[in-house]
PAZAVEX-261959 format. One line per 5 residues: number of its first residue (from 1); their letters; for each residue y, x negated, z of C-alpha. Coordinates in steps of 0.1 Angstrom, whole numbers, plus 2048, in hexadecimal, padded with zeros to 3 digits. Each point is the difference from the previous one (the first is absolute). Example, Ala and Ser with C-alpha at 12.3 -4.5 7.8 and 13.67 -1.06 7.14 Angstrom:
// residues 2
1) AS) 7D3,785,84E  822,7F2,7F9
***
This chain:
// residues 246
1) XXXXX) 800,800,800  823,7F5,7FA  811,7FD,822  823,807,80B  811,7E9,819
6) XXXXX) 817,81B,80C  7F3,804,824  816,80C,81B  81F,816,7FB  80C,801,7DD
11) XXXXX) 825,807,801  81A,80A,7E6  823,80D,805  7F3,824,7FB  7E5,800,81B
16) XXXXX) 7E0,7EF,80C  7DB,803,7FF  7E9,7F5,81C  7DD,7F1,7FB  7EC,7EF,81B
21) XXXXX) 7E9,7E1,800  7DB,807,803  7F3,804,823  7DD,7FA,80C  7EB,820,803
26) XXXXX) 7F8,810,821  7DB,7F9,7FA  807,7DB,7FC  814,7FF,820  7E5,813,813
31) XXXXX) 7E5,7E8,7F4  814,7E3,80C  807,810,822  826,801,7F9  814,81C,80E
36) XXXXX) 811,814,7E5  826,7FA,7FD  81A,813,7ED  810,7EE,7E3  823,7F2,808
41) XXXXX) 81B,817,7F4  816,7FA,7E2  826,7FC,806  813,810,7E3  81F,7ED,7F4
46) XXXXX) 81D,815,7F4  820,7FD,7EB  7ED,7EA,7E7  811,7F0,7E2  7FA,7E2,7E9
51) XXXXX) 81C,7F0,7EB  7EE,7F1,7E2  81F,7EB,7F7  805,7EF,822  7DC,803,80D
56) XXXXX) 80C,810,821  7E8,817,811  80F,817,81A  7EE,816,819  803,80F,823
61) XXXXX) 7E6,7FE,81C  7FD,81C,81A  7F2,7E6,819  7F7,7DB,803  7E4,7F8,7E8
66) XXXXX) 7EB,7E6,7EF  80B,802,7DB  7F0,7F4,7E0  813,804,7DF  7F0,7F7,7DE
71) XXXXX) 80D,800,7DD  7EA,809,7E3  801,80F,7DD  7F8,825,7F9  7E6,80D,7E9
76) XXXXX) 7E4,7EA,80C  813,7E0,800  7FB,7E4,819  80E,7F9,822  81C,7E6,7FC
81) XXXXX) 80E,7F7,821  800,806,826  824,804,80B  7F7,807,825  7DD,7FA,80D
86) XXXXX) 7F9,812,821  820,7F5,810  812,810,81E  81D,816,7F7  815,813,81A
91) XXXXX) 808,825,7FE  81D,808,7E9  80D,7F6,7DD  7F3,7E2,7EE  807,7ED,7E0
96) XXXXX) 7E6,7E8,7F2  80A,7E8,7E3  7E8,7F8,7E4  80B,7E5,7E8  7EA,80F,7E5
101) XXXXX) 7EB,7E1,7FF  7DB,7FA,807  7F5,7EF,820  802,7DE,7F0  824,806,7F4
106) XXXXX) 7F6,7F5,7DC  7FE,822,7F0  81D,818,7FE  7F9,825,7F9  81B,811,7EC
111) XXXXX) 812,820,808  7EE,811,7E4  7DE,7FE,812  7F2,821,80C  800,7F7,825
116) XXXXX) 7F0,813,81D  807,7FA,824  7E4,805,819  809,801,825  7E8,804,81E
121) XXXXX) 80C,804,824  7EA,7FF,81F  808,802,826  802,7DF,812  7DE,804,811
126) XXXXX) 7EF,806,7DE  7F6,7DC,7FB  7EC,800,821  7F0,821,7F6  7F4,7F4,7DE
131) XXXXX) 7F4,7DF,80D  7EA,811,81A  7F3,81A,7E8  7DD,7FD,7F1  801,7F1,7DD
136) XXXXX) 825,802,7FD  814,7E0,7FA  821,810,7F6  824,7F6,809  7F9,7DC,7F5
141) XXXXX) 818,7EB,7ED  7F8,803,7DB  7E5,7E7,7F4  80B,7E1,7ED  7EE,7F0,7E3
146) XXXXX) 805,7E7,7E3  7FC,803,7DB  7F9,7E1,7EA  7F8,7F9,7DB  7E9,7E2,801
151) XXXXX) 7FF,7FD,7DA  826,7FB,7FD  807,7DD,7F6  824,802,7F5  81F,812,80B
156) XXXXX) 81F,80D,7F0  823,7F1,807  804,81C,819  7E0,7F6,812  7E9,81D,7F4
161) XXXXX) 7DC,7F7,7FB  7F6,801,7DB  7DF,812,7F9  7EC,809,7E1  7DE,810,7F7
166) XXXXX) 7EB,809,81E  814,7F5,81F  7EE,803,821  816,80F,81B  7F6,7F6,823
171) XXXXX) 80A,814,81F  7F8,7F5,823  80A,80D,822  813,7EC,819  7EA,7F4,81C
176) XXXXX) 80E,816,81C  7F9,820,7EC  7DD,7F8,7F3  7EB,80C,81E  811,821,807
181) XXXXX) 801,80A,7DB  7DB,7F8,7FC  7F9,815,81E  815,81E,7F5  7F9,7FB,7DB
186) XXXXX) 81A,802,7E5  807,806,7DB  813,7EB,7E7  815,80C,7E4  810,7EC,7E4
191) XXXXX) 81E,808,7EA  810,7F0,7E2  825,807,7FB  7FC,81B,81B  7E6,812,7EB
196) XXXXX) 7DE,806,811  7E5,7E8,7F2  7E2,801,816  7F3,805,824  7E3,7F2,814
201) XXXXX) 7F5,81B,819  7ED,7E7,816  817,7E3,805  7F1,7DD,804  811,7DF,80A
206) XXXXX) 807,7ED,7EB  802,816,7E1  802,7F5,7DC  80A,816,7E3  7FE,7F3,7DC
211) XXXXX) 822,80A,7F1  7FE,805,7DA  822,7F4,7F6  7F8,807,7DB  808,824,807
216) XXXXX) 823,7F7,80B  81E,7F6,7EC  80B,7DC,801  81B,7F9,81A  806,808,825
221) XXXXX) 7EC,81A,813  7FE,80C,824  7DF,801,812  7FF,815,820  7E3,804,818
226) XXXXX) 7FC,819,81C  7E6,7FC,81B  7FA,822,811  7EE,800,821  7EB,81F,807
231) XXXXX) 814,804,820  821,804,7ED  80E,7DD,800  80C,7F3,7DE  809,7DD,7F4
236) XXXXX) 812,7F8,7E0  809,7E2,7EC  80F,7FB,7DD  801,7E1,7EA  810,7F8,7DE
241) XXXXX) 7EB,7F1,7E4  807,7F6,7DD  7E6,809,7E5  7FD,7E9,7E2  7E4,808,7E7
246) X) 812,7F7,7DF
***
């Protein structure tokens, strides 16, 4: 199945929609001898707005909360950036600034992109609740990973790796995220120029995908990978490449 990374509260200036991360079944908890707990409640942010020109995201919290704000592309596009990643915000009005760049600061997303802002807010004790719940590892910082192109031997004057033919793309998790992602399991999705290319429903580390650059025009392209944990955490990374098959 083609997954969506939009997990949490998906907000637009006209309203919001609430979805929840998967919780362990009562039977699973009973078998493990764990007392059943209610899910931590959602905190709904209000007065939501996003200025696509300046990258400012404004919202209001009814109480102190742990907040996560993600930026992605609509219509099945990838997650692009974490603006806030489970950070404490006090009750009241807030403005978060996004420079419209990816996490590395190397890729700038133009104002014409079809952005979507995803915000999730939890009470301050939610982290303790999730960490003590059976099978739930939520409220973690988003996982980190690296992408490399081992076959690239030359680079453009701008430092982009030059690839041709079948170019293996290697993706590997950072050490601190390997164990918990293996325990909770995850999917991996790959995009070229923000268009869905493929997914691996059972993520493995390291992962190698043979990118067929012969299907791409010569010149620069953006590769974006999303790692989506089954508990709701999402990692993202984008790199620029230069295709040269002629």
